[in-house]
N, C-alpha and C positions, 0 to 999 in steps of 0.2 A: 570524489568528493558525494558526498545524498545531495540527492532530489529536496529543493525548497519550496515547502508547501505554505502558501499562505491560508488561514484560516479567520474567516469573520463570522463571527459565531459570538450571537447575545446572550444564549442559551450558557450557564458558567459550568453546566453539569457535561452538556454535552459536549462542548469545545473541550474540556476538559477530558476527557472521555476519546475524543478525536487526537488532541494528542500524543496519551498517553501512548495508545497505540501507533501510531504514526514513530513515534522517535525510536518503539521498541521494533519499527522495522530500517529504523539506521534514516530516517527522513530526517529533515533540520524542517523545522517549526516555527514559524512565525505565524499571533495571533494578535488578534483587534476585538473585542467589544463590542463595537459601534462603528456603524459603519460610515460617519463625519471624520473620524477618526482614521480607518484605514484611505479615506479620501486622502486626505490635506497626508499620509504617510508614503502614501504612493507617491507625490510628484517629485519627492528626495534620494527614496527607495522603491524602484521596481525589477528587483533580481529576485523573480520567483518561474518555477516551474508549472505551476499547478495551481492555482484558487478554487477551496471548498468555500462560498460563496452562502449565508441562508439571505433570503429576499424580505424578511421581515424582519427590518434593523431599524433602532434609532439613531436618528440623523440624518442618515439617507439612505435610502431604500437600497435593494437588492438589485432590481432593474434599473436602481442608475447607476450604481455603481461598473456593472456590468461592463460596458460602454468606454467603459474610462477604461476597467482590465482588457477591454479588448486592443486599446488604446495602444496595451505595454507590450503588447502580443503574450496573454499569458492566458493559460487555457480555462476555463470553468467550469466546474462540478458545482450545481445547486442541489443546494440541499431545503428542505422547505417544509413545513408544517400547510401547506397553500398545496393541499395536494386533487385538483380539478386542471381537465382538460385546455382549460381559456390563462389558467397562470402557466402551465409548461408547456402548452404551445409559443406565449408569451418568448418564456424565458432562452427558447432553442432556436424562435426568431429571432433573438435577439443576439444569438452569439455563442450561448452556451454551450458547450462540447457533452453535456448531460444532462439530467432532471431528475432530483432522487430526493423521495414523499417522508419524509419523518414518522416513523420509526424506522431507522434503516442497519439491516446487518453490515456488522465492521468486516468481516471476511470481501463480502460483498463487491462494497463501499471500495475496497482496495484493488478486489481485481479491477474493477474500470477504473480504479486509477493507473491501475499501471498500462489499459487501450489508451488511455487519454496520452498518458506521457510517451508511449509510444507510438500512437499517429503523430505526432507534433515534431517527434526527435529528440525528446526530451529526457528519455528512460535511462538512468542508471543503474543497472543489474551489476553491481555490488554492495556483500552483505557481511558483514563482521558477526565473526560470533569468540570473545576473548582473542586468543591467540593467531584466529581461523581468519582469515579473507577469501572469500568468494568470489571473480569475477566471471562472473554471468555470460557475460558479452561476449568475451575473447577464452572462455572453458578452462579458467585459471583456477586451480586449492594451491591457497598455501598458507603455510604455519612459520610465522616470522619469519618472517621473508623470506622463507622456504617451499619453493615448487613440489606436493606431494601430489601423486598420478593417481588419479581413479579412472577405473573405467565405466562409461558414458551414465549407463543408467542407473551407475551410486554416485555421480555426481548429479543428478538431475533429483535421486531423493534429496539428497543432501541439501539443492540449493531448494525445495517446496520447504525444507523444514527450519531454512537461514532465514527465510522469506518470515515464515509463522512464526518464528521463534518464539517463546512463552506461550503460544494459544496453541491447543489439541487440533491434527488435521488427522482426519480417516483417510483411512486404506485409497479408497474409492476419490476423494478431493485428490490425496497426491500423485496416482495415474492421469486423471482429468486434466491438473496439472503439467501432466508434461505430453500426456498425447491427446489432448481434449475429451471431445466425448465416445473415440473412435476404439478402446480401448474393448476389446471381448476376452481376452486372456484372466488365466489365476489369481484375484489382488492379491494373493499369499508373495509369489512375487515381490513384493513388498518388504515382508520380515524376511527374505533371505538378504532382501539390499541392505535394512535395518540393522540388521547380524554382524555384515560385513562393516561396515560403520561401526558402528560398535567398538568393533576389534580393532579394525587402523589408525582411527581414529581416538579412540580411549577415550573414548563418551560415551559406556557404558552406563552411567550413570544421569550424564547430563538429558538422552536420548533416552526419554519415558514411555512404558507401553502404558496409556488411557485403556483403562478394561470396557471392552466394548464400545472405546469410540475413536481409537487409533492409536498416533506419537506425540510427544512434544518436545522439544530441544529447547529444555530448560537451562537457564542461568541459575547454580547455588550458588 
């Protein structure tokens, strides 16, 4: 089962971008465009792994909603146009796990989401691409239920691609996600692993090389 993310955001364009990107990353998404609707809905349905909470909401504002989400044990990342220290401190002291000013980078937000989900013990590292299922927690890759063995580094590279499917990821980002900031070897090692994955998994068209940018695992 994928992680269930609650979005409370009154800006339709931002909410749509969040939903599309999160659903592409295999998250389940529920969204509300005003604070009062979210407040009322939480009384009967609060089975969420993480909330992305705008602070300037109609009906009930984010600072009022924050303790209600805490009451149900839902970790919160605040998303706000109020980019000042006073409001950031207020949000963090109110129990938010993170406080991110708009505009924000989607990939950076998703990394922060993963960190919060890990800290809360709710992170579900299972990714899907067509008939492939990658269970990162158990280090298992399967195709239509049949397990496919991969060397550790190839598995890790594939995990990064599947987690970021339909988005371009650079060689540096792939290595940083695997080793953190401590990798000082040849970044072309990624190219070798990509070539192996294309051949072994018959993904020569789906794993695209994006000139001067990196790679993208793309649904066709």
